[in-house]
N, C-alpha and C positions, 0 to 999 in steps of 0.2 A: 346114167343119162338121159336128160328128156330128149322134149322129139325138138326144141329153140338149142337146146345143145350142139344138137346134132346140124342142128344147120348151122349155124356159128363157123362149126368148125369144118366145116364141105367148106363153104364160104371163103373162109383164109384156105384151106390147101389149094383148092382153085386157082384162088387172087395171087396166092405167091407163089404158084409155080409155074416157070418158063416152060416147061414143055408139060404132055398130056402126064396123067396119074395113072394108075395101072389100076384095075379093081380091088385086086388084093391090098394094092396102098392106102385107098379108102376104106376099104372094111374094119385092118387095122387103125385105120386114125379115129374111125369113126366107133370105133368098137359093137360093130352090130351084124348082121344077118346078111344078103346078100336081098335078100326078100325087102328086108327096113331099108335100105338103103335106093333103093328104087322108089321105094314110096315119099323116100325127103325129096329124093330127085324131084318126083310127079310134082310134091309140092311147090318146091323151090319154081320148078319151071312155068308152072297154071296159076299161080298166085303168085308169086314173085316175079315171074319175066325175069328168070337166071337164065341168061345165053349159055346152059349148061348142054353141053352135044358130047356123043360118043363118038369118036376119030377113027373111024376102021380101020384108016392106015399104019396108026402109030398104035394101035389098040389099047386107048386108052381116053379119058372123060379131059374136058378143059371148058375154057370159060371161049364163045365164040365173039373175040373182038374185032371182026370183020368188021361192023358198025362204026368202029375207032372210037368208043368213049367207053370206060372203065364200068363194069358194074357194081353197083354197092348194096347192099343192104340196106334198106329204109330204117332210119335210126338210129341211135346206138346200142349193141347186143354184145352182152360179155360174155363172158364161158364163165362155168361156174368157178374154174383153176382162178381167173383174172378177179370176178367177183369175191372171191375169197384174197388174194392178194391185196385188193384197193380197201377192204375193209379192216385188215390186219396194217394197212400202212395209217388207216384212220386213228386207228388205237394207238399206235404206238405217236403218230404224233399229239393226240391228245394226250400220251402219258408225259411225253417232252416239254406240254404246253397247254397245261387245263383253259379249257374255255378257250382257244386257239383259234379253230374253227368250227366250236359248236354252231355258230348261228347260219354258215352258210354251207357247213356238211351233214345236218340236222335231218333234214329231209332227204336227202341223198343214201346217210348212212339207212333213214327207216327202208327205205326200198330196197335197200342193200339183204338187208337182214329180212326180209320179209321173202326176199327170192333164195335165199338158201336154205330159207324152213320149208318151202316147196321144194328143195331139193332133200330135204331131210337133213342139213347140215346143223347143228347145236351153237349160234353164234356165240355166245357166252362164253359155250367151252371155249368154241377156237379163239378168243381175244385170251382167254388164261394161257394158254401156250406162247404167247409174248413175254418175258416179265421185264421190264423195263426200272431198272433201282437210280433213284436221282440222287445218289449219297452226297452231300455235301451241297447243294443244288440251291440257290436263293430264287427264292419262286418274284416269279417279274411277271407287273398286273394284267391281265390280258387285256386292258382297254388299252392300255399305252404301248403293248406289241402289235394292237389291229392297228391304231394308225400309221403306229412304225414302218409297219408293211405293205400299208397305201401307200406312203412316202418314197420308198423302195420301188416298186411295181410302175406307180404311178410316175415316177422322178418329179418328186414335188420337194419344195422348203417343206421344213419341223423347225416348230419353235418348239424347244424343251426345258426342263427346268431340269437342272442334275445337281447333284451334291457327290463331288468326288471325293476318295477314299478321306485324304486327309483332311476335307473343307470342314469349317466349323460352320457355313448358309450355303447352301445352294444357289445355282446361278444360274442366270438365264443364258440359253444361247441360242442360236438360229442355225442349223446346220440342213445339209444338202446329205440325206442319206445311203450310201453305197449300198452295203450287204446288212445283212443279218447273219450273227457270227453265233454259232454254238461251240462251246471251249468249257471242257470239263469241268459238262451239266449245268454249263449257265449262257445266258444270252447276252450279249450285245451287239454292239450298233455301229458297223465302220461309217464316218462317214465324214463329208468335207466343214470341218468348221468357217462360217464366215465370221467370228472374230476372231481367232484366229488365222484366218485363210492358209489353214495349212489343214490335211488330213489330221485325224484321232478317232482315237473309240472309245467308248461311254458305255458302262457297264448299265443293262437297260433294268436292272433291280435296283437303280439308283436312280433312275427316271419318276418323280412324281406328280409329273403336269405335261402334258403334251398338245399339240394343236398344227394340223396343217395352216400353212400361212403365205404369204404372196410374193413373189418373188423369180428368179432365175433361177431354177435347178442347174448347179454345179453338180457337172459329168465329170468325172476319174480316170480314164482310160487304165485299164485292167496293167497292162506294164508299168504303169506310175503307180496302182497300188499295190502291186506283188514287188516291188523295192523298196516301199515304204514299209508295208508290215511284214514281207517275209525276209529282213533280215535280222530283228531283234529276237530275243529268247520268248517263247510263249505270249501271252496275251500284250506284253508290251510293247510300241511302236517305236519306232525311230530308227538310227543310227545303228550301229552294233561294230564297235571300236575295237573290242575287245574280244580276245579269242579265250574262252575255259578250258583247261586240260584237266580231266577228273580222269584219275585211276582206280578200276572195281576189278574186288576180288571176288571169290565163291560162289556165294550167292546170285549175288549182288551184278557181278560178273556174266554171266551165263544170261539173266534176265535182261539187262539193259541191253545184249548184243543183241534182242530182239526185241528193243522199241527204239523208235524213233522220236528221238529228243528236238531235230533240228531241221530239216529241208537242203542243209549245203555241211550238213555234221560230216567231221571225219574221223573213224575209229579202226582199231587194229590190235593184234592180242600181242600181249610181250612174250618173250621168251617163259618165264615166273608165271606165268597163264592167267594173266590180270588182262583186261581188257581196259586200254587209253582211247578215253573218248572226247573229241575237241568240235566244241561249239562254239560258233561267233554268239553277240548277247553286248548288250546295252545297259540297260539295269539292271542289279542282280537279284530284286529280290524273290523274281518268284524260282530263278536258278538254285538259288541258298536253300529253301522250302526242300526243292526236288531234290538236292545232294544229302539234303540232312534226313531224307527217310533212311535212306540203306545206312544211317550209320557209321560202326567202325569199320564196313566192309567199303566205303569211299574215299577217298583222299583228294582235295586238292592238290596237283602239283603247280599252278602256276592259273592266271598272274597272281604276285604276293599281294596284293590288294584284296581279288578275292578269298586266297588260304587264309590274309588275319580273319577278312568278317566269319567265314565257317567259324575259324579258331576261337573267335570270340564270341558265337551262338553258344557253342557247345562248351564252351567255357561260364559263362550265362547258366546253360542248363543243370552245369554239376554241380551252381553254387545253389538252386532253385532246392537241389534236391540233397544239400546240406554236408557238399564232402571236395 
């Protein structure tokens, strides 16, 4: 631990302690000798004007706050642990969305890496200790993502050119973006659509044109967003008038019992050792995909239309395999 690391740690310890801190407690935190502590203390008092005093009555050290102002170190100082955490966070964000923060965090990243190299930390090996696999991810254009991010942060209207999953041609929409959403390794934007006059969700990888536009931003309160986005199953939004009842057996039962399929799901174990799950849903496309991945260990009990749709999908698969 270098000198500045000890200065930052000692300052944090003094600033966050309501009472005096014993010498033993300081030495334990700084992982140093008593002589080193006194050198650090002398530097802070003499060079940084830190009000670090020894309280004889309570037998410990504290900041003298009698002047009424709270002492802070000049500038922004990070410990080695905090620097590592920030660098790993930057690496994780870059793995989730390439180029997202490159322009903004590039200079800061260089400083972080230089700071860690001085401490003997090999940053390339550090970043390799986090592995993010974006299996099934559909790449979103970094330029589109950055404009949408500015719209969310600055609360600005955005014009997008978006092509829906079943649409033959893209359509131009003006939206007030509320949130960026990472769901199943893909990015979406929850927004108020000024054409539909309602909340909608748009897949960012399906947006090939975007720009900030003038106009009053339409903000939607959090409870209203939760009511709209939280009812349906998966990424699909809107009302959820149906309740699916699915029974899982064997390995599926054990694994699904550890998963969360919906915030308002209800579940129980049956006497036969099956796991019966009940979840609200509106559109059933994503729900059917999740059911089918468990094969013969999942059975839809109801409603009849959902059971028929899953049965139809299984029958179609058998036909494809020639049986």
